[in-house]
C-alpha positions as CSV (number, residue, x, y, z in Angstrom):
1,M,92.4,104.7,110.1
2,M,92.3,107.7,107.9
3,N,93.7,111.0,109.2
4,P,90.7,112.6,111.0
5,A,91.8,116.0,109.7
6,E,91.0,114.9,106.1
7,F,87.2,114.6,106.9
8,D,86.8,118.4,106.8
9,N,88.6,118.6,103.4
10,I,86.5,115.7,102.0
11,A,83.2,117.2,103.2
12,Q,83.9,120.5,101.5
13,A,85.1,118.9,98.2
14,E,83.2,115.7,97.4
15,E,80.1,117.3,95.9
16,H,81.9,119.4,93.2
17,F,85.6,118.5,93.2
18,W,86.7,116.9,89.9
19,W,88.0,113.7,91.3
20,Y,84.9,112.9,93.3
21,R,82.6,113.8,90.5
22,G,84.6,111.8,88.0
23,M,85.0,108.7,90.2
24,R,81.2,108.7,91.0
25,R,80.6,108.8,87.3
26,I,82.9,105.8,86.8
27,M,81.3,103.8,89.6
28,N,77.8,104.6,88.2
29,A,78.9,103.4,84.8
30,M,80.3,100.1,86.1
31,L,77.4,99.4,88.5
32,D,74.4,100.3,86.4
33,P,74.5,97.2,84.1
34,I,75.2,94.9,87.1
35,V,72.5,96.3,89.3
36,R,69.9,95.9,86.6
37,Q,70.4,92.2,86.7
38,R,70.1,91.8,90.5
39,Q,67.7,92.1,93.3
40,I,69.5,94.3,95.8
41,R,67.9,96.0,98.8
42,N,70.1,95.9,101.9
43,V,73.5,97.3,101.3
44,L,76.4,98.0,103.7
45,E,78.9,100.8,103.0
46,A,82.0,99.7,105.0
47,G,84.0,102.8,105.7
48,C,81.4,105.4,104.7
49,G,83.4,108.5,105.7
50,T,81.1,111.5,105.5
51,G,78.2,109.3,104.2
52,H,78.0,111.2,100.9
53,F,78.4,108.1,98.7
54,S,75.9,106.2,100.8
55,H,73.4,109.0,100.2
56,H,74.2,108.9,96.5
57,L,73.7,105.1,96.2
58,A,70.4,105.3,98.1
59,E,69.1,108.0,95.7
60,R,70.4,106.4,92.5
61,Y,69.4,102.8,93.1
62,G,66.9,102.9,95.9
63,W,69.1,100.8,98.2
64,H,68.4,100.4,101.9
65,M,71.8,101.7,103.1
66,H,73.6,100.8,106.3
67,S,76.7,103.0,106.7
68,L,79.6,102.2,109.0
69,D,82.8,104.1,109.8
70,L,85.5,103.8,112.5
71,G,85.8,107.6,113.0
72,W,83.0,109.6,114.6
73,E,84.3,112.7,112.6
74,G,82.9,111.3,109.4
75,L,79.7,110.0,111.0
76,Q,78.9,113.6,112.1
77,Y,78.8,114.7,108.5
78,A,76.7,111.6,107.6
79,R,74.0,112.7,110.1
80,N,73.9,116.1,108.4
81,Y,73.3,114.4,105.1
82,G,70.4,112.6,106.6
83,V,72.0,109.2,106.2
84,P,70.0,106.7,108.3
85,R,71.3,103.5,110.0
86,L,74.7,104.8,110.9
87,A,77.1,102.7,113.0
88,Q,80.6,103.3,114.4
89,G,82.7,100.2,114.0
90,D,85.8,98.4,112.5
91,I,85.7,96.8,109.1
92,R,87.8,94.0,110.5
93,A,85.0,93.1,113.0
94,L,81.7,94.2,111.5
95,P,78.8,94.5,114.1
96,Y,76.3,92.8,111.8
97,R,74.9,89.3,111.6
98,S,76.0,86.9,108.9
99,A,74.3,86.9,105.5
100,A,72.7,90.3,106.3
101,F,73.3,92.1,103.0
102,E,72.9,91.7,99.3
103,A,75.8,94.0,98.6
104,V,78.8,95.5,100.4
105,V,80.5,98.7,99.1
106,T,83.8,99.9,100.3
107,M,85.6,102.9,98.8
108,D,89.3,103.5,99.5
109,V,89.2,102.1,103.0
110,I,91.2,98.8,103.0
111,V,94.3,100.9,102.0
112,H,94.4,102.4,105.5
113,L,95.2,99.0,107.0
114,Q,98.7,97.6,107.3
115,K,99.7,95.4,104.4
116,G,98.9,91.8,105.3
117,E,95.7,92.8,107.2
118,E,93.5,93.1,104.1
119,H,92.2,89.5,104.6
120,K,90.4,90.5,107.8
121,P,87.9,92.9,106.2
122,L,87.5,90.8,103.1
123,S,86.6,87.8,105.3
124,E,84.1,90.0,107.2
125,F,82.6,91.2,103.9
126,A,82.1,87.6,102.8
127,R,80.6,86.7,106.2
128,V,77.9,89.5,106.2
129,L,77.0,88.9,102.5
130,K,74.3,86.5,101.4
131,P,75.4,83.8,99.0
132,G,75.7,85.4,95.6
133,G,76.0,88.8,97.3
134,L,78.0,91.6,95.6
135,L,81.2,93.1,96.8
136,V,82.2,96.5,95.2
137,A,85.6,97.7,96.4
138,R,87.8,100.5,95.3
139,V,91.4,100.8,96.4
140,S,94.5,102.9,95.7
141,A,96.8,101.3,93.1
142,L,100.5,100.9,92.5
143,D,103.1,101.9,95.1
144,V,104.9,104.0,92.5
145,L,102.0,106.4,92.6
146,R,102.1,107.0,96.3
147,S,102.0,110.8,97.0
148,R,102.2,113.3,99.7
149,H,98.4,113.2,99.8
150,S,98.7,109.4,100.5
151,M,101.0,110.2,103.5
152,F,98.7,112.9,104.8
153,A,95.6,110.6,104.6
154,Q,97.6,107.9,106.3
155,E,97.3,105.4,103.4
156,R,99.3,102.4,104.4
157,Q,99.2,100.2,101.3
158,R,98.4,100.2,97.6
159,F,97.3,97.3,95.5
160,T,98.1,95.7,92.1
161,R,95.3,94.0,90.2
162,P,96.8,90.4,90.7
163,R,97.1,90.9,94.5
164,L,93.6,92.3,94.9
165,R,92.1,89.5,92.8
166,R,94.1,86.9,94.7
167,E,93.2,88.2,98.2
168,S,89.5,88.4,97.2
169,E,89.4,84.9,95.8
170,R,91.0,83.5,98.9
171,Q,88.1,84.8,100.9
172,G,85.5,83.1,98.7
173,F,84.8,85.7,96.1
174,R,84.4,85.1,92.3
175,V,85.7,88.2,90.5
176,L,83.4,89.7,88.0
177,R,85.4,92.8,87.1
178,C,88.8,94.1,88.3
179,T,90.1,97.0,86.5
180,Y,92.4,100.0,87.0
181,A,90.7,103.4,86.8
182,N,91.9,107.1,86.9
183,A,94.2,105.8,84.2
184,L,94.5,108.6,81.7
185,L,96.0,110.9,84.3
186,A,98.5,108.3,85.6
187,P,101.4,109.7,83.6
188,V,100.8,113.2,85.0
189,A,100.4,111.8,88.5
190,F,103.7,109.9,88.1
191,A,105.6,113.0,87.1
192,K,104.0,115.0,89.9
193,F,104.5,112.4,92.6
194,R,107.9,110.9,91.6
195,I,109.6,114.1,90.2
196,V,108.0,117.3,91.3
197,E,107.2,116.4,94.9
198,P,110.6,114.9,95.7
199,L,112.4,117.8,94.1
200,T,110.4,120.4,96.0
201,R,110.4,118.4,99.2
202,Q,106.8,119.3,99.9
203,P,105.4,118.0,103.2
204,P,102.4,115.7,103.4
205,A,99.2,117.6,102.6
206,S,95.6,117.0,101.4
207,G,95.1,116.7,97.7
208,V,91.4,117.5,97.7
209,R,91.7,121.2,98.1
210,P,89.8,123.3,95.5
211,V,91.4,124.3,92.2
212,A,90.5,126.9,89.6
213,R,87.3,126.2,87.8
214,W,88.9,125.8,84.4
215,L,91.5,123.3,85.8
216,D,88.8,121.4,87.7
217,H,86.9,121.0,84.4
218,L,90.0,120.0,82.5
219,L,90.9,117.3,85.1
220,Y,87.3,115.9,85.2
221,L,87.2,115.3,81.4
222,P,89.6,112.2,81.4
223,L,87.5,110.6,84.2
224,A,84.3,111.2,82.2
225,A,85.9,109.5,79.2
226,E,87.0,106.6,81.3
227,A,83.4,106.1,82.5
228,I,82.3,105.6,79.0
229,W,85.1,103.1,78.4
230,L,84.6,101.2,81.6
231,G,80.8,101.3,81.3
232,A,81.2,99.4,78.0
233,G,82.9,96.6,79.8
234,L,86.4,97.4,78.8
235,S,89.4,97.8,81.2
236,F,92.7,99.7,81.7
237,P,96.0,98.0,82.2
238,V,97.3,100.6,84.7
239,G,95.8,103.4,86.8
240,Q,95.8,105.2,90.1
241,S,92.8,103.3,91.4
242,L,91.5,99.7,91.2
243,V,87.9,98.8,91.1
244,L,86.8,95.3,92.0
245,V,83.3,93.8,91.5
246,A,83.0,90.3,92.9
247,E,80.3,87.8,93.9
248,K,80.3,85.7,97.1
249,T,80.6,82.0,96.6
250,N,80.5,79.2,99.2
251,Q,84.2,78.3,98.8
252,R,87.4,79.7,100.3
253,F,90.8,79.0,98.9
């Protein structure tokens, strides 16, 4: 489970903070061409946090969102957003019938489980999806990019592209896209997380606190550029995040 203290920070930042704006733009660019080719109505966001992204998806695509989170702290914010159909529950044991949804979306949630437990939510996502249903998952990538923010948020694992693909395929998914994102800033992140933070011995702290407007704009620009690249169907070989888009099949391996 994510550190409950982080919900307040997220709620204050996710509308305007550069990372949230940039990652929404990336997700839009990757989803738009896929969504146009599919009939999607009922969608689950597994690990919805404050519900902000559920609200965004409902507005952009007209999806009938069902939003679940383990922590009541995030669900309180989701009620304020007017997000309907909220549920408190565990992504490892979803309280929904089988084949209930055309799509499942999960953003930066699986990373809060201990390494080795990722098969449990992936199995549940496959169960609640209809055949041919879409899984859209984003996770933190590469252990070398773990930061004091990771520790504060209680992130317990990070993924490589081969491992995320392999674990998804084992649960019966056919991978349509799997790419790193937040890639252009990865060298800066590496220097900050592996050199500056260890040298200064800074304690764990949230990384979503506001920054100066000029810096916020400067940090947003690489993500906006990535959205164009990823929206064109291209990929990155390394990055701070991984985005998976996969389709449920009837086979498990």
